[in-house]
TIVEXVO-459517 format. One line per field, with one value per residue (C-alpha): chain; x, y, z; residue in three letters; residue number from 1. Coordinates in steps of 0.1 Angstrom, whole numbers. Example, Ala and Ser with C-alpha at 12.3 -4.5 7.8 and 13.67 -1.06 7.14 Angstrom:
! TIVEXVO-459517
ch	A;A
x	123;137
y	-45;-11
z	78;71
aa	Ala;Ser
i	1;2
//
This chain:
! TIVEXVO-459517
ch	A;A;A;A;A;A;A;A;A;A;A;A;A;A;A;A;A;A;A;A;A;A;A;A;A;A;A;A;A;A;A;A;A;A;A;A;A;A;A;A;A;A;A;A;A;A;A;A;A;A;A;A;A;A;A;A;A;A;A;A;A;A;A;A;A;A;A;A;A;A;A;A;A;A;A;A;A;A;A;A;A;A;A;A;A;A;A;A;A;A;A;A;A;A;A;A;A;A;A;A;A;A;A;A;A;A;A;A;A;A;A
x	545;529;499;522;541;510;490;519;524;487;485;515;503;469;483;507;479;458;483;513;498;520;496;466;453;455;450;445;424;422;399;411;397;396;384;419;427;398;405;389;392;361;353;363;327;316;299;298;318;343;359;378;393;429;432;460;447;454;487;500;505;540;552;545;553;591;615;611;573;568;592;574;541;554;568;535;513;537;535;497;497;521;501;470;465;438;427;412;376;385;398;364;355;389;384;350;364;392;366;346;376;391;393;365;389;410;418;413;426;408;410
y	996;962;980;998;967;945;970;978;941;936;968;959;923;934;959;933;908;932;932;951;984;1010;1038;1022;1046;1031;1043;1033;1044;1032;1039;1060;1062;1099;1101;1110;1132;1157;1190;1195;1158;1137;1125;1090;1083;1089;1058;1059;1062;1089;1075;1093;1078;1085;1085;1087;1089;1090;1071;1051;1014;1017;1031;997;972;971;958;989;988;976;1002;1030;1018;1016;1052;1066;1047;1056;1093;1091;1077;1104;1132;1124;1152;1172;1188;1156;1169;1199;1177;1160;1184;1177;1140;1141;1161;1135;1107;1126;1134;1099;1082;1057;1029;1033;1004;1013;991;998;986
z	230;223;207;182;173;169;149;127;119;111;91;69;64;53;29;14;11;-10;-39;-50;-63;-46;-55;-37;-10;25;60;96;126;161;190;219;254;260;296;308;279;281;298;323;332;333;369;378;387;351;336;299;267;257;226;199;167;158;120;94;58;29;27;-2;-1;-15;18;34;7;9;36;57;55;91;104;85;99;134;132;119;145;173;163;162;198;210;195;216;240;258;226;211;214;193;165;158;128;113;117;100;71;67;64;38;17;17;-17;-21;-30;2;24;61;89;122;158
aa	Unk;Unk;Unk;Unk;Unk;Unk;Unk;Unk;Unk;Unk;Unk;Unk;Unk;Unk;Unk;Unk;Unk;Unk;Unk;Unk;Unk;Unk;Unk;Unk;Unk;Unk;Unk;Unk;Unk;Unk;Unk;Unk;Unk;Unk;Unk;Unk;Unk;Unk;Unk;Unk;Unk;Unk;Unk;Unk;Unk;Unk;Unk;Unk;Unk;Unk;Unk;Unk;Unk;Unk;Unk;Unk;Unk;Unk;Unk;Unk;Unk;Unk;Unk;Unk;Unk;Unk;Unk;Unk;Unk;Unk;Unk;Unk;Unk;Unk;Unk;Unk;Unk;Unk;Unk;Unk;Unk;Unk;Unk;Unk;Unk;Unk;Unk;Unk;Unk;Unk;Unk;Unk;Unk;Unk;Unk;Unk;Unk;Unk;Unk;Unk;Unk;Unk;Unk;Unk;Unk;Unk;Unk;Unk;Unk;Unk;Unk
i	1;2;3;4;5;6;7;8;9;10;11;12;13;14;15;16;17;18;19;20;21;22;23;24;25;26;27;28;29;30;31;32;33;34;35;36;37;38;39;40;41;42;43;44;45;46;47;48;49;50;51;52;53;54;55;56;57;58;59;60;61;62;63;64;65;66;67;68;69;70;71;72;73;74;75;76;77;78;79;80;81;82;83;84;85;86;87;88;89;90;91;92;93;94;95;96;97;98;99;100;101;102;103;104;105;106;107;108;109;110;111
//
């Protein structure tokens, strides 16, 4: 998708611009509109937010510094999009634990 290609490009460019330390922790996250993913579905008349954050951390910068860095990022981001399902609400505790346990020096790229 255009989202995966664009985000992968931005993600790898930001990692490369931060230096060449392959052991630097990095990660990404992106907002997901969950109104159609919740089971039972939220009514179409609902007026409000229902947003979840898809997260992949910790990763190492070295995965994205070489020639295949863009392809590696595109695969990971595409897999994150494909894994979104009706169970997103049940993953919130796991998401919070991921943030708490992330290394302090991590570079996060978010949209």
